[in-house]
C-alpha positions as protocol buffer text, in pm:
chain_id: "A"
residue {
  index: 1
  type: MET
  ca { x: 509 y: -3330 z: -1912 }
}
residue {
  index: 2
  type: VAL
  ca { x: 532 y: -3040 z: -2152 }
}
residue {
  index: 3
  type: PHE
  ca { x: 158 y: -2975 z: -2146 }
}
residue {
  index: 4
  type: SER
  ca { x: 160 y: -2919 z: -1769 }
}
residue {
  index: 5
  type: ALA
  ca { x: 317 y: -2574 z: -1819 }
}
residue {
  index: 6
  type: ILE
  ca { x: 45 y: -2468 z: -2067 }
}
residue {
  index: 7
  type: PRO
  ca { x: -273 y: -2308 z: -1924 }
}
residue {
  index: 8
  type: LYS
  ca { x: -572 y: -2537 z: -1955 }
}
residue {
  index: 9
  type: GLY
  ca { x: -781 y: -2267 z: -2122 }
}
residue {
  index: 10
  type: LYS
  ca { x: -533 y: -2254 z: -2411 }
}
residue {
  index: 11
  type: LEU
  ca { x: -554 y: -2630 z: -2456 }
}
residue {
  index: 12
  type: PHE
  ca { x: -932 y: -2638 z: -2448 }
}
residue {
  index: 13
  type: ARG
  ca { x: -1009 y: -2435 z: -2762 }
}
residue {
  index: 14
  type: PRO
  ca { x: -760 y: -2619 z: -2988 }
}
residue {
  index: 15
  type: ALA
  ca { x: -926 y: -2937 z: -2870 }
}
residue {
  index: 16
  type: VAL
  ca { x: -1262 y: -2805 z: -2994 }
}
residue {
  index: 17
  type: ILE
  ca { x: -1115 y: -2730 z: -3336 }
}
residue {
  index: 18
  type: PHE
  ca { x: -945 y: -3069 z: -3354 }
}
residue {
  index: 19
  type: LEU
  ca { x: -1268 y: -3256 z: -3273 }
}
residue {
  index: 20
  type: LEU
  ca { x: -1464 y: -3062 z: -3532 }
}
residue {
  index: 21
  type: ASN
  ca { x: -1201 y: -3112 z: -3803 }
}
residue {
  index: 22
  type: SER
  ca { x: -1168 y: -3484 z: -3732 }
}
residue {
  index: 23
  type: SER
  ca { x: -1545 y: -3529 z: -3753 }
}
residue {
  index: 24
  type: ARG
  ca { x: -1556 y: -3356 z: -4089 }
}
residue {
  index: 25
  type: LYS
  ca { x: -1290 y: -3589 z: -4230 }
}
residue {
  index: 26
  type: THR
  ca { x: -1504 y: -3895 z: -4161 }
}
residue {
  index: 27
  type: ALA
  ca { x: -1788 y: -3790 z: -4395 }
}
residue {
  index: 28
  type: PRO
  ca { x: -1844 y: -4089 z: -4630 }
}
residue {
  index: 29
  type: ASN
  ca { x: -2045 y: -3917 z: -4906 }
}
residue {
  index: 30
  type: LYS
  ca { x: -2241 y: -3607 z: -5001 }
}
residue {
  index: 31
  type: THR
  ca { x: -2575 y: -3740 z: -4881 }
}
residue {
  index: 32
  type: THR
  ca { x: -2464 y: -3719 z: -4520 }
}
residue {
  index: 33
  type: ASP
  ca { x: -2309 y: -3369 z: -4543 }
}
residue {
  index: 34
  type: VAL
  ca { x: -2617 y: -3192 z: -4407 }
}
residue {
  index: 35
  type: ALA
  ca { x: -2645 y: -3426 z: -4110 }
}
residue {
  index: 36
  type: LEU
  ca { x: -2274 y: -3400 z: -4039 }
}
residue {
  index: 37
  type: HIS
  ca { x: -2278 y: -3021 z: -4052 }
}
residue {
  index: 38
  type: ALA
  ca { x: -2575 y: -3017 z: -3815 }
}
residue {
  index: 39
  type: ASN
  ca { x: -2391 y: -3257 z: -3586 }
}
residue {
  index: 40
  type: ASP
  ca { x: -2081 y: -3036 z: -3605 }
}
residue {
  index: 41
  type: ALA
  ca { x: -2286 y: -2732 z: -3508 }
}
residue {
  index: 42
  type: LYS
  ca { x: -2428 y: -2913 z: -3207 }
}
residue {
  index: 43
  type: LYS
  ca { x: -2081 y: -3026 z: -3102 }
}
residue {
  index: 44
  type: GLN
  ca { x: -1946 y: -2676 z: -3140 }
}
residue {
  index: 45
  type: LEU
  ca { x: -2227 y: -2525 z: -2933 }
}
residue {
  index: 46
  type: ALA
  ca { x: -2184 y: -2785 z: -2659 }
}
residue {
  index: 47
  type: LEU
  ca { x: -1806 y: -2752 z: -2644 }
}
residue {
  index: 48
  type: GLU
  ca { x: -1815 y: -2373 z: -2660 }
}
residue {
  index: 49
  type: SER
  ca { x: -2071 y: -2372 z: -2379 }
}
residue {
  index: 50
  type: ALA
  ca { x: -1843 y: -2594 z: -2170 }
}
residue {
  index: 51
  type: TYR
  ca { x: -1549 y: -2365 z: -2247 }
}
residue {
  index: 52
  type: ARG
  ca { x: -1744 y: -2055 z: -2139 }
}
residue {
  index: 53
  type: THR
  ca { x: -1854 y: -2230 z: -1821 }
}
residue {
  index: 54
  type: TYR
  ca { x: -1494 y: -2321 z: -1742 }
}
residue {
  index: 55
  type: SER
  ca { x: -1365 y: -1971 z: -1821 }
}
residue {
  index: 56
  type: THR
  ca { x: -1626 y: -1786 z: -1612 }
}
residue {
  index: 57
  type: ASN
  ca { x: -1625 y: -2021 z: -1314 }
}
residue {
  index: 58
  type: PRO
  ca { x: -1592 y: -1801 z: -1000 }
}
residue {
  index: 59
  type: LYS
  ca { x: -1379 y: -2069 z: -834 }
}
residue {
  index: 60
  type: LYS
  ca { x: -1134 y: -2073 z: -1124 }
}
residue {
  index: 61
  type: LYS
  ca { x: -912 y: -1800 z: -977 }
}
residue {
  index: 62
  type: ILE
  ca { x: -873 y: -1983 z: -646 }
}
residue {
  index: 63
  type: TYR
  ca { x: -813 y: -2309 z: -829 }
}
residue {
  index: 64
  type: ARG
  ca { x: -546 y: -2149 z: -1049 }
}
residue {
  index: 65
  type: ILE
  ca { x: -367 y: -2008 z: -744 }
}
residue {
  index: 66
  type: VAL
  ca { x: -371 y: -2346 z: -569 }
}
residue {
  index: 67
  type: SER
  ca { x: -284 y: -2564 z: -870 }
}
residue {
  index: 68
  type: ARG
  ca { x: -63 y: -2347 z: -1091 }
}
residue {
  index: 69
  type: THR
  ca { x: 150 y: -2139 z: -853 }
}
residue {
  index: 70
  type: THR
  ca { x: 409 y: -2217 z: -588 }
}
residue {
  index: 71
  type: GLN
  ca { x: 263 y: -1979 z: -328 }
}
residue {
  index: 72
  type: PRO
  ca { x: 64 y: -2253 z: -148 }
}
residue {
  index: 73
  type: ILE
  ca { x: 389 y: -2452 z: -111 }
}
residue {
  index: 74
  type: HIS
  ca { x: 561 y: -2146 z: 35 }
}
residue {
  index: 75
  type: ALA
  ca { x: 275 y: -2096 z: 282 }
}
residue {
  index: 76
  type: ALA
  ca { x: 280 y: -2463 z: 378 }
}
residue {
  index: 77
  type: SER
  ca { x: 657 y: -2441 z: 434 }
}
residue {
  index: 78
  type: VAL
  ca { x: 616 y: -2147 z: 671 }
}
residue {
  index: 79
  type: ILE
  ca { x: 343 y: -2328 z: 867 }
}
residue {
  index: 80
  type: LEU
  ca { x: 559 y: -2641 z: 882 }
}
residue {
  index: 81
  type: ILE
  ca { x: 856 y: -2447 z: 1021 }
}
residue {
  index: 82
  type: VAL
  ca { x: 635 y: -2289 z: 1290 }
}
residue {
  index: 83
  type: ILE
  ca { x: 503 y: -2632 z: 1392 }
}
residue {
  index: 84
  type: LEU
  ca { x: 853 y: -2780 z: 1401 }
}
residue {
  index: 85
  type: SER
  ca { x: 977 y: -2487 z: 1607 }
}
residue {
  index: 86
  type: MET
  ca { x: 700 y: -2547 z: 1860 }
}
residue {
  index: 87
  type: ILE
  ca { x: 800 y: -2916 z: 1877 }
}
residue {
  index: 88
  type: PHE
  ca { x: 1175 y: -2859 z: 1916 }
}
residue {
  index: 89
  type: PHE
  ca { x: 1135 y: -2567 z: 2158 }
}
residue {
  index: 90
  type: PRO
  ca { x: 859 y: -2692 z: 2390 }
}
residue {
  index: 91
  type: VAL
  ca { x: 711 y: -2488 z: 2671 }
}
residue {
  index: 92
  type: ASP
  ca { x: 594 y: -2612 z: 3006 }
}
residue {
  index: 93
  type: ARG
  ca { x: 216 y: -2615 z: 2992 }
}
residue {
  index: 94
  type: LYS
  ca { x: 204 y: -2476 z: 3345 }
}
residue {
  index: 95
  type: GLN
  ca { x: 377 y: -2160 z: 3226 }
}
residue {
  index: 96
  type: SER
  ca { x: 72 y: -2023 z: 3047 }
}
residue {
  index: 97
  type: ASN
  ca { x: 189 y: -1664 z: 3083 }
}
residue {
  index: 98
  type: PHE
  ca { x: 517 y: -1744 z: 2914 }
}
residue {
  index: 99
  type: LEU
  ca { x: 335 y: -1926 z: 2632 }
}
residue {
  index: 100
  type: SER
  ca { x: 111 y: -1625 z: 2574 }
}
residue {
  index: 101
  type: SER
  ca { x: 410 y: -1394 z: 2585 }
}
residue {
  index: 102
  type: ARG
  ca { x: 598 y: -1604 z: 2332 }
}
residue {
  index: 103
  type: PHE
  ca { x: 304 y: -1592 z: 2090 }
}
residue {
  index: 104
  type: THR
  ca { x: 282 y: -1215 z: 2137 }
}
residue {
  index: 105
  type: TYR
  ca { x: 653 y: -1175 z: 2065 }
}
residue {
  index: 106
  type: PHE
  ca { x: 621 y: -1397 z: 1757 }
}
residue {
  index: 107
  type: THR
  ca { x: 331 y: -1203 z: 1605 }
}
residue {
  index: 108
  type: TYR
  ca { x: 492 y: -870 z: 1697 }
}
residue {
  index: 109
  type: PHE
  ca { x: 825 y: -947 z: 1530 }
}
residue {
  index: 110
  type: THR
  ca { x: 655 y: -1111 z: 1231 }
}
residue {
  index: 111
  type: ALA
  ca { x: 426 y: -813 z: 1168 }
}
residue {
  index: 112
  type: PHE
  ca { x: 701 y: -556 z: 1213 }
}
residue {
  index: 113
  type: SER
  ca { x: 956 y: -737 z: 993 }
}
residue {
  index: 114
  type: LEU
  ca { x: 700 y: -793 z: 715 }
}
residue {
  index: 115
  type: HIS
  ca { x: 591 y: -431 z: 739 }
}
residue {
  index: 116
  type: ILE
  ca { x: 935 y: -277 z: 703 }
}
residue {
  index: 117
  type: GLY
  ca { x: 1020 y: -533 z: 434 }
}
residue {
  index: 118
  type: PHE
  ca { x: 715 y: -431 z: 230 }
}
residue {
  index: 119
  type: GLN
  ca { x: 804 y: -65 z: 268 }
}
residue {
  index: 120
  type: PHE
  ca { x: 1162 y: -97 z: 147 }
}
residue {
  index: 121
  type: TRP
  ca { x: 1082 y: -341 z: -133 }
}
residue {
  index: 122
  type: MET
  ca { x: 796 y: -138 z: -281 }
}
residue {
  index: 123
  type: THR
  ca { x: 971 y: 198 z: -240 }
}
residue {
  index: 124
  type: PHE
  ca { x: 1330 y: 126 z: -336 }
}
residue {
  index: 125
  type: VAL
  ca { x: 1321 y: -193 z: -546 }
}
residue {
  index: 126
  type: SER
  ca { x: 988 y: -260 z: -711 }
}
residue {
  index: 127
  type: GLY
  ca { x: 884 y: 101 z: -775 }
}
residue {
  index: 128
  type: LEU
  ca { x: 1214 y: 215 z: -926 }
}
residue {
  index: 129
  type: SER
  ca { x: 1266 y: -105 z: -1127 }
}
residue {
  index: 130
  type: LEU
  ca { x: 921 y: -90 z: -1286 }
}
residue {
  index: 131
  type: TYR
  ca { x: 927 y: 284 z: -1352 }
}
residue {
  index: 132
  type: PHE
  ca { x: 1257 y: 274 z: -1540 }
}
residue {
  index: 133
  type: ASN
  ca { x: 1183 y: -47 z: -1734 }
}
residue {
  index: 134
  type: LEU
  ca { x: 814 y: -30 z: -1829 }
}
residue {
  index: 135
  type: ALA
  ca { x: 620 y: 204 z: -2053 }
}
residue {
  index: 136
  type: ARG
  ca { x: 445 y: 468 z: -1845 }
}
residue {
  index: 137
  type: HIS
  ca { x: 96 y: 332 z: -1912 }
}
residue {
  index: 138
  type: ALA
  ca { x: 206 y: -24 z: -1831 }
}
residue {
  index: 139
  type: PHE
  ca { x: 363 y: 108 z: -1509 }
}
residue {
  index: 140
  type: GLY
  ca { x: 34 y: 281 z: -1425 }
}
residue {
  index: 141
  type: ASP
  ca { x: -162 y: -42 z: -1480 }
}
residue {
  index: 142
  type: VAL
  ca { x: 73 y: -224 z: -1241 }
}
residue {
  index: 143
  type: GLN
  ca { x: 43 y: 52 z: -982 }
}
residue {
  index: 144
  type: LYS
  ca { x: -337 y: 35 z: -995 }
}
residue {
  index: 145
  type: ILE
  ca { x: -310 y: -325 z: -878 }
}
residue {
  index: 146
  type: LEU
  ca { x: -26 y: -289 z: -628 }
}
residue {
  index: 147
  type: PHE
  ca { x: -122 y: 42 z: -462 }
}
residue {
  index: 148
  type: PRO
  ca { x: -437 y: -79 z: -279 }
}
residue {
  index: 149
  type: ARG
  ca { x: -276 y: -406 z: -174 }
}
residue {
  index: 150
  type: TYR
  ca { x: 40 y: -236 z: -51 }
}
residue {
  index: 151
  type: PHE
  ca { x: -133 y: 13 z: 176 }
}
residue {
  index: 152
  type: THR
  ca { x: -394 y: -239 z: 292 }
}
residue {
  index: 153
  type: MET
  ca { x: -122 y: -479 z: 404 }
}
residue {
  index: 154
  type: ASN
  ca { x: 69 y: -192 z: 566 }
}
residue {
  index: 155
  type: CYS
  ca { x: -241 y: -90 z: 764 }
}
residue {
  index: 156
  type: VAL
  ca { x: -300 y: -445 z: 889 }
}
residue {
  index: 157
  type: LEU
  ca { x: 64 y: -504 z: 981 }
}
residue {
  index: 158
  type: SER
  ca { x: 91 y: -162 z: 1149 }
}
residue {
  index: 159
  type: ALA
  ca { x: -218 y: -235 z: 1358 }
}
residue {
  index: 160
  type: VAL
  ca { x: -81 y: -575 z: 1467 }
}
residue {
  index: 161
  type: THR
  ca { x: 256 y: -423 z: 1553 }
}
residue {
  index: 162
  type: VAL
  ca { x: 120 y: -142 z: 1770 }
}
residue {
  index: 163
  type: VAL
  ca { x: -128 y: -372 z: 1949 }
}
residue {
  index: 164
  type: GLN
  ca { x: 132 y: -637 z: 2026 }
}
residue {
  index: 165
  type: PHE
  ca { x: 387 y: -378 z: 2132 }
}
residue {
  index: 166
  type: GLY
  ca { x: 132 y: -242 z: 2381 }
}
residue {
  index: 167
  type: ARG
  ca { x: 58 y: -592 z: 2509 }
}
residue {
  index: 168
  type: LEU
  ca { x: 426 y: -670 z: 2562 }
}
residue {
  index: 169
  type: HIS
  ca { x: 483 y: -354 z: 2765 }
}
residue {
  index: 170
  type: ALA
  ca { x: 145 y: -334 z: 2941 }
}
residue {
  index: 171
  type: PRO
  ca { x: 258 y: -516 z: 3260 }
}
residue {
  index: 172
  type: SER
  ca { x: 526 y: -253 z: 3318 }
}
residue {
  index: 173
  type: PHE
  ca { x: 315 y: 46 z: 3216 }
}
residue {
  index: 174
  type: TYR
  ca { x: 391 y: 248 z: 3530 }
}
residue {
  index: 175
  type: GLN
  ca { x: 764 y: 197 z: 3473 }
}
residue {
  index: 176
  type: TRP
  ca { x: 760 y: 316 z: 3112 }
}
residue {
  index: 177
  type: ASP
  ca { x: 1038 y: 555 z: 3021 }
}
residue {
  index: 178
  type: LEU
  ca { x: 1033 y: 829 z: 2758 }
}
residue {
  index: 179
  type: HIS
  ca { x: 1165 y: 596 z: 2487 }
}
residue {
  index: 180
  type: THR
  ca { x: 880 y: 349 z: 2531 }
}
residue {
  index: 181
  type: PHE
  ca { x: 620 y: 627 z: 2513 }
}
residue {
  index: 182
  type: LEU
  ca { x: 787 y: 762 z: 2200 }
}
residue {
  index: 183
  type: GLN
  ca { x: 775 y: 419 z: 2037 }
}
residue {
  index: 184
  type: LEU
  ca { x: 405 y: 379 z: 2108 }
}
residue {
  index: 185
  type: ILE
  ca { x: 336 y: 726 z: 1966 }
}
residue {
  index: 186
  type: THR
  ca { x: 551 y: 650 z: 1660 }
}
residue {
  index: 187
  type: LEU
  ca { x: 382 y: 319 z: 1585 }
}
residue {
  index: 188
  type: THR
  ca { x: 38 y: 475 z: 1630 }
}
residue {
  index: 189
  type: LEU
  ca { x: 131 y: 762 z: 1398 }
}
residue {
  index: 190
  type: CYS
  ca { x: 253 y: 512 z: 1138 }
}
residue {
  index: 191
  type: PHE
  ca { x: -80 y: 327 z: 1148 }
}
residue {
  index: 192
  type: ILE
  ca { x: -285 y: 649 z: 1126 }
}
residue {
  index: 193
  type: VAL
  ca { x: -86 y: 779 z: 828 }
}
residue {
  index: 194
  type: GLU
  ca { x: -111 y: 453 z: 634 }
}
residue {
  index: 195
  type: PHE
  ca { x: -480 y: 417 z: 717 }
}
residue {
  index: 196
  type: CYS
  ca { x: -552 y: 769 z: 591 }
}
residue {
  index: 197
  type: ILE
  ca { x: -356 y: 706 z: 272 }
}
residue {
  index: 198
  type: ARG
  ca { x: -546 y: 384 z: 203 }
}
residue {
  index: 199
  type: VAL
  ca { x: -890 y: 527 z: 273 }
}
residue {
  index: 200
  type: TYR
  ca { x: -863 y: 884 z: 140 }
}
residue {
  index: 201
  type: PHE
  ca { x: -577 y: 905 z: -112 }
}
residue {
  index: 202
  type: VAL
  ca { x: -547 y: 570 z: -288 }
}
residue {
  index: 203
  type: PRO
  ca { x: -898 y: 578 z: -444 }
}
residue {
  index: 204
  type: SER
  ca { x: -830 y: 927 z: -581 }
}
residue {
  index: 205
  type: VAL
  ca { x: -494 y: 820 z: -723 }
}
residue {
  index: 206
  type: LEU
  ca { x: -648 y: 520 z: -900 }
}
residue {
  index: 207
  type: GLN
  ca { x: -931 y: 728 z: -1045 }
}
residue {
  index: 208
  type: LEU
  ca { x: -694 y: 997 z: -1172 }
}
residue {
  index: 209
  type: ILE
  ca { x: -462 y: 735 z: -1326 }
}
residue {
  index: 210
  type: SER
  ca { x: -755 y: 589 z: -1522 }
}
residue {
  index: 211
  type: ILE
  ca { x: -870 y: 931 z: -1646 }
}
residue {
  index: 212
  type: LYS
  ca { x: -519 y: 1038 z: -1742 }
}
residue {
  index: 213
  type: THR
  ca { x: -449 y: 712 z: -1923 }
}
residue {
  index: 214
  type: SER
  ca { x: -766 y: 729 z: -2134 }
}
residue {
  index: 215
  type: ILE
  ca { x: -691 y: 1088 z: -2240 }
}
residue {
  index: 216
  type: GLU
  ca { x: -326 y: 1012 z: -2317 }
}
residue {
  index: 217
  type: LYS
  ca { x: -415 y: 705 z: -2523 }
}
residue {
  index: 218
  type: SER
  ca { x: -648 y: 915 z: -2736 }
}
residue {
  index: 219
  type: ALA
  ca { x: -359 y: 1158 z: -2793 }
}
residue {
  index: 220
  type: GLY
  ca { x: -116 y: 876 z: -2878 }
}
residue {
  index: 221
  type: ILE
  ca { x: 124 y: 926 z: -2588 }
}
residue {
  index: 222
  type: GLY
  ca { x: 217 y: 732 z: -2276 }
}
residue {
  index: 223
  type: GLN
  ca { x: 462 y: 474 z: -2414 }
}
residue {
  index: 224
  type: GLU
  ca { x: 775 y: 655 z: -2296 }
}
residue {
  index: 225
  type: VAL
  ca { x: 991 y: 478 z: -2036 }
}
residue {
  index: 226
  type: GLY
  ca { x: 1129 y: 648 z: -1725 }
}
residue {
  index: 227
  type: HIS
  ca { x: 1008 y: 1001 z: -1801 }
}
residue {
  index: 228
  type: TYR
  ca { x: 706 y: 1216 z: -1893 }
}
residue {
  index: 229
  type: ASP
  ca { x: 641 y: 1336 z: -2246 }
}
residue {
  index: 230
  type: LEU
  ca { x: 297 y: 1498 z: -2255 }
}
residue {
  index: 231
  type: GLY
  ca { x: 338 y: 1628 z: -2609 }
}
residue {
  index: 232
  type: PRO
  ca { x: 30 y: 1814 z: -2742 }
}
residue {
  index: 233
  type: LEU
  ca { x: -157 y: 1770 z: -2412 }
}
residue {
  index: 234
  type: LEU
  ca { x: 60 y: 2045 z: -2264 }
}
residue {
  index: 235
  type: GLN
  ca { x: -169 y: 2286 z: -2446 }
}
residue {
  index: 236
  type: CYS
  ca { x: -490 y: 2126 z: -2312 }
}
residue {
  index: 237
  type: PRO
  ca { x: -615 y: 2311 z: -1998 }
}
residue {
  index: 238
  type: HIS
  ca { x: -854 y: 2030 z: -1903 }
}
residue {
  index: 239
  type: TYR
  ca { x: -583 y: 1763 z: -1911 }
}
residue {
  index: 240
  type: MET
  ca { x: -330 y: 1984 z: -1733 }
}
residue {
  index: 241
  type: SER
  ca { x: -573 y: 2046 z: -1446 }
}
residue {
  index: 242
  type: ILE
  ca { x: -621 y: 1669 z: -1409 }
}
residue {
  index: 243
  type: HIS
  ca { x: -245 y: 1617 z: -1431 }
}
residue {
  index: 244
  type: LYS
  ca { x: -180 y: 1875 z: -1159 }
}
residue {
  index: 245
  type: SER
  ca { x: -443 y: 1714 z: -935 }
}
residue {
  index: 246
  type: PHE
  ca { x: -278 y: 1377 z: -986 }
}
residue {
  index: 247
  type: ARG
  ca { x: 68 y: 1512 z: -904 }
}
residue {
  index: 248
  type: LYS
  ca { x: -67 y: 1680 z: -591 }
}
residue {
  index: 249
  type: VAL
  ca { x: -245 y: 1368 z: -459 }
}
residue {
  index: 250
  type: HIS
  ca { x: 51 y: 1149 z: -552 }
}
residue {
  index: 251
  type: MET
  ca { x: 285 y: 1388 z: -369 }
}
residue {
  index: 252
  type: PHE
  ca { x: 77 y: 1367 z: -49 }
}
residue {
  index: 253
  type: THR
  ca { x: 76 y: 987 z: -80 }
}
residue {
  index: 254
  type: ALA
  ca { x: 454 y: 982 z: -120 }
}
residue {
  index: 255
  type: ILE
  ca { x: 502 y: 1214 z: 180 }
}
residue {
  index: 256
  type: GLY
  ca { x: 281 y: 987 z: 391 }
}
residue {
  index: 257
  type: ASN
  ca { x: 479 y: 682 z: 279 }
}
residue {
  index: 258
  type: ILE
  ca { x: 805 y: 858 z: 372 }
}
residue {
  index: 259
  type: ILE
  ca { x: 667 y: 940 z: 719 }
}
residue {
  index: 260
  type: ALA
  ca { x: 564 y: 575 z: 765 }
}
residue {
  index: 261
  type: ILE
  ca { x: 912 y: 454 z: 663 }
}
residue {
  index: 262
  type: MET
  ca { x: 1073 y: 700 z: 905 }
}
residue {
  index: 263
  type: CYS
  ca { x: 852 y: 565 z: 1185 }
}
residue {
  index: 264
  type: SER
  ca { x: 952 y: 207 z: 1098 }
}
residue {
  index: 265
  type: VAL
  ca { x: 1324 y: 290 z: 1093 }
}
residue {
  index: 266
  type: PHE
  ca { x: 1293 y: 472 z: 1426 }
}
residue {
  index: 267
  type: HIS
  ca { x: 1128 y: 166 z: 1580 }
}
residue {
  index: 268
  type: LEU
  ca { x: 1385 y: -65 z: 1420 }
}
residue {
  index: 269
  type: TYR
  ca { x: 1663 y: 128 z: 1592 }
}
residue {
  index: 270
  type: PHE
  ca { x: 1476 y: 102 z: 1924 }
}
residue {
  index: 271
  type: VAL
  ca { x: 1441 y: -277 z: 1885 }
}
residue {
  index: 272
  type: SER
  ca { x: 1809 y: -318 z: 1796 }
}
residue {
  index: 273
  type: CYS
  ca { x: 1912 y: -115 z: 2101 }
}
residue {
  index: 274
  type: LYS
  ca { x: 1687 y: -324 z: 2330 }
}
residue {
  index: 275
  type: TRP
  ca { x: 1832 y: -651 z: 2204 }
}
residue {
  index: 276
  type: THR
  ca { x: 2187 y: -516 z: 2221 }
}
residue {
  index: 277
  type: MET
  ca { x: 2138 y: -433 z: 2588 }
}
residue {
  index: 278
  type: ARG
  ca { x: 1988 y: -778 z: 2657 }
}
residue {
  index: 279
  type: LEU
  ca { x: 2275 y: -961 z: 2488 }
}
residue {
  index: 280
  type: SER
  ca { x: 2549 y: -753 z: 2651 }
}
């Protein structure tokens, strides 16, 4: 149906107006006007109260995600494929070590592939596309939402990758070569860098974005796309000190992100070499 694509909140308020208008049209004479207006007021209060209750329901966000987006279907599809893979590629229950190893390999490759995918998408696709197509303030509002989630997910995926890599190579610890030690150090460095960015730099970046945006809006700037135009604020020492602080913190964040990407690429090359030797 056509109405299924319209948010329920936008259908609710027109319904209130329609009910009130229809009740007014049924007034038979002037003697009942006062009673009808009182009845209309009661209806309006009741319906507006129901609308506010619906709009402020804490479970509404979860309900909207489940009922109005396709993400739950995507998640269910992934789970279904994992279950089908376990059915079509069964493992002997007696081989418990092999079963554990297979799960470790699965989580290790999943975490690492998601991690490097996030890094390249956010750095080279999403960031550049948004910066050169949105007004600077709109781009800042998007970054305030994506920045914490991006580095939080990177920290979690980095931690899973380094832990599972250690578990996979733990049985042969005394036979580790230099390359294996380098990979463990690289993965650990990647996790530490992303953890430090998330804990120490991201909150400062978000705070400085908010301060800068409020000052720029009062000066009537910030709608340019793909470049900076500070206009009269170039002559404001207070704003310029905030702007320099923002550029400095943002630069450290970018350097940390570059280091993390370098670590991921270095590990990707190691994994490709390992599988090339196994297949040859």
